C-alpha positions as CSV (number, residue, x, y, z in Angstrom):
1,X,22.5,-74.4,201.5
2,X,19.9,-71.9,202.6
3,X,17.5,-74.7,203.3
4,X,19.6,-76.1,206.1
5,X,18.3,-73.5,208.6
6,X,14.7,-74.5,207.7
7,X,15.3,-78.2,208.2
8,X,16.0,-77.8,211.9
9,X,13.1,-77.9,214.4
10,X,15.2,-76.2,217.0
11,X,14.9,-72.5,217.5
12,X,17.9,-70.2,217.0
13,X,18.0,-69.6,220.8
14,X,18.1,-73.4,221.5
15,X,20.9,-73.8,219.0
16,X,22.9,-71.1,220.7
17,X,22.3,-72.5,224.2
18,X,23.2,-76.0,223.1
19,X,20.2,-77.6,224.8
20,X,18.6,-80.8,223.6
21,X,15.0,-81.5,223.0
22,X,14.3,-82.0,226.8
23,X,16.0,-78.8,227.7
24,X,18.8,-80.2,229.9
25,X,21.6,-80.0,227.4
26,X,24.8,-81.7,227.9
27,X,25.1,-80.7,231.6
28,X,23.0,-83.7,232.8
29,X,25.1,-86.1,230.7
30,X,28.4,-84.7,232.0
31,X,27.4,-84.8,235.6
32,X,26.2,-88.4,235.2
33,X,29.6,-89.3,233.7
34,X,31.7,-87.4,236.2
35,X,29.9,-89.0,239.2
36,X,30.2,-92.4,237.6
37,X,34.0,-91.9,237.2
38,X,34.2,-90.5,240.7
39,X,32.3,-93.4,242.1
40,X,34.9,-95.9,241.0
41,X,37.8,-94.9,243.3
42,X,35.3,-93.8,246.0
43,X,33.7,-97.2,246.1
44,X,37.0,-98.9,246.2
45,X,38.0,-96.7,249.2
46,X,34.6,-97.4,250.8
47,X,35.1,-101.2,250.5
48,X,38.5,-100.9,252.0
49,X,37.2,-98.8,254.9
50,X,34.4,-101.3,255.6
51,X,36.9,-104.2,255.4
52,X,39.1,-102.4,257.9
53,X,36.1,-102.2,260.3
54,X,35.2,-105.8,260.0
55,X,35.5,-107.6,263.3
56,X,36.5,-104.5,265.2
57,X,34.6,-103.4,268.2
58,X,32.4,-100.3,267.9
59,X,34.9,-97.8,269.5
60,X,37.7,-98.8,267.1
61,X,35.4,-98.7,264.1
62,X,34.1,-95.2,265.2
63,X,37.7,-94.1,265.7
64,X,38.4,-95.1,262.1
65,X,35.4,-93.0,260.9
66,X,36.7,-90.1,263.0
67,X,39.9,-90.0,261.0
68,X,39.5,-86.9,258.8
69,X,40.7,-88.6,255.6
70,X,38.2,-91.5,256.1
71,X,35.4,-89.2,257.0
72,X,36.0,-87.0,253.9
73,X,36.2,-90.1,251.6
74,X,32.9,-91.4,253.1
75,X,31.2,-88.0,252.7
76,X,32.4,-87.6,249.1
77,X,31.2,-91.2,248.3
78,X,27.7,-90.5,249.8
79,X,27.3,-87.2,247.9
80,X,28.6,-88.7,244.6
81,X,26.5,-91.8,244.8
82,X,23.3,-89.9,245.7
83,X,23.7,-87.4,242.9
84,X,24.4,-90.3,240.5
85,X,21.4,-92.3,241.8
86,X,19.1,-89.3,241.4
87,X,20.2,-88.5,237.9
88,X,20.0,-92.1,236.8
89,X,16.5,-92.5,238.1
90,X,15.5,-89.2,236.6
91,X,16.4,-90.5,233.2
92,X,14.4,-93.7,233.7
93,X,11.4,-91.7,235.0
94,X,11.5,-89.2,232.1
95,X,11.8,-92.1,229.5
96,X,9.1,-94.4,230.8
97,X,6.5,-92.2,232.5
98,X,4.3,-90.4,230.0
99,X,1.6,-89.0,232.2
100,X,2.8,-85.5,233.1
101,X,1.3,-85.4,236.6
102,X,2.7,-88.8,237.5
103,X,6.1,-87.9,235.9
104,X,6.5,-84.8,238.0
105,X,5.3,-86.5,241.2
106,X,7.9,-89.3,240.5
107,X,10.6,-86.7,239.8
108,X,9.8,-84.9,243.0
109,X,9.8,-88.1,245.0
110,X,13.1,-89.1,243.4
111,X,14.7,-85.9,244.5
112,X,13.3,-86.0,248.0
113,X,14.5,-89.7,248.3
114,X,18.0,-88.9,247.2
115,X,18.2,-85.9,249.6
116,X,16.9,-88.0,252.4
117,X,19.4,-90.8,251.8
118,X,22.2,-88.3,251.6
119,X,21.2,-86.5,254.7
120,X,20.8,-89.7,256.7
121,X,24.2,-91.0,255.6
122,X,25.9,-87.7,256.2
123,X,24.3,-87.4,259.7
124,X,25.5,-90.9,260.6
125,X,29.0,-90.2,259.4
126,X,29.3,-86.9,261.2
127,X,27.7,-88.2,264.4
128,X,29.8,-91.3,264.6
129,X,33.0,-89.4,263.7
130,X,32.4,-86.5,266.0
131,X,31.3,-88.6,268.9
132,X,34.4,-90.8,268.6
133,X,36.5,-87.6,269.0
134,X,34.9,-86.5,272.2
């Protein structure tokens, strides 16, 4: 039984922290699953909101976005989808890019892209929603 500690290639610190070989641990996996689960009702609500806007003139559609419940649902959907997108692409990049410089450049670009998409969507939601109020 004493040989079991020698068969592991993980350090004692890594075993205590619970991190995997890549160093992310289970946190990355959990966030990916939580955002996936959150995306299901948020995307259903998003489709309902878009369907309610179909055929309406801009002022009526903007008034719908100005509704606090609708705005919060849209904001939560954007944040959840962008986090999920970034994490999913991160896994693909880490699995298939082996050149370290290219991998880190792609990971950086992936993060900037996700932040840019989220910022643009949040700006649009807030601008349309707040303009409709005033």
